[in-house]
N, C-alpha and C positions, 0 to 999 in steps of 0.2 A: 152716624152717631145714634140713630134710633135702634139699629141692630145691636149695638154694644149696650145701650142701655136696657134692651129687652133681655140681654144676655147675663145682666145683674152687674155690670161695670159701674161701680159708684160714681167715678168722675163723670161718665157719660150721663148716668142719671141726673146729676146736678147741673151739668152743661146744657142738656136738653131743657130742662126746666127754666134755665136762665137767659137762654139765648132763642127767643121765638125767631128773630130774623133769619137766623142760621136755618132754621127748620121751614118757616114758612114763606120767607122772602119779605118783599116790602110791604107797607101798609095797602097800596094798590093790590097786591097779590092775596092779601087777607080778606080784602072786600069781594074780589073775584071769586074767592073759594072759602065762603063762610063755613061749609062743613069740614074742611081741613082745619080751620081755626078752632072750631068745637073739639075736633078730634085731638088737636094738639092739647087744648086745654086739659082734657080728661087724662091724656098720657102723661102730661107733666105733672099733674097732682098725684097720680099713680106712682111715678116713678120718684117723687118727693117722699111719698109714703113708705115706699120700699126702703129709700135711703134713711129714712128716720127710723124705720125699725131697726136698722143695726146699729143706732146710738149716733148716728152722725149729727153732730149739732148744727152744722151748715144747713141740712135738710130741715131739721126743726126750725130754724130761723126762718128760712125761706117758705116753709109752711105758714107760719105765722105771717109773715108779710104778705103771702098771697091771700089769706083770709082777710087780712086788715085792708087792703088795697081794693080787693074785689076785681081785680084784673084777670088773674088766671082761674081762681075759684070765686065762687058767689062770696060777697062780703059776709062775714061773720065774725064779729069781734070777740064774742065768747071763745070760738075756736082759735082765733088769733092769739088770744091770751093764754089759752091752754098750751099751744105749742111753744110760745115764749116762755112760760113757766116752767114747761119741762125741760127745755134748753137750759134755763137758769139754774135748774137742780143739778145738771151737769156741770155748767160753768157760769156762776152769776155775774160775772164781768161781760158776757156777750148780750144780755138781755135787760139790763137795767133802764136804759133809755125806751125801749119798747113797751116794757111793762108800765112804766110810769105814764107814758101818753094814753094808754088804755085805760089805765085806772081812773083817769078824769072823765072817760065817756061810759063806763059800765056801771051799773048799779052794785051794791054790795051783795046782793044775791046772785047777780051774773058772775060778779068776781069769786065768790064761792064756789060756784058751779064749775067756773073755768079752772081754778086752782085743784078741784077734785079730779077734773078731766086730765089736768096736766100732771097729776101724779100717777094717774093710770097710763098715761102715755109714757112717762118715765119709768114705770114699772115693767112696761111692754118691751122697751127698747134698751134701756141703759143701765138697769140694775145689776 
């Protein structure tokens, strides 16, 4: 899967990022090899960013979820909102729930910053 993702296959990039067990194995395997887990996290985010740059809404939403949960990427609610906002510019039906949850957690200033970044992401990938 990693070779296909490296070669630029969109489905492989999305699958790699969404299925850590297929790449890393069990939780015990992840604990035995923390450096592989760190490498996986970096590659997963890079693959999602590559996929998002093509305008893929699933990748934009996955990036938003990654930054919201703090599991694959370091938690950053402003970045999460930015990716959800960009995805919403492509198709508003996909992100209404995600954005609503974050709006309650961010300040007005943070939301404005996130919206501006969301527009930049949209302009870079989807316009």
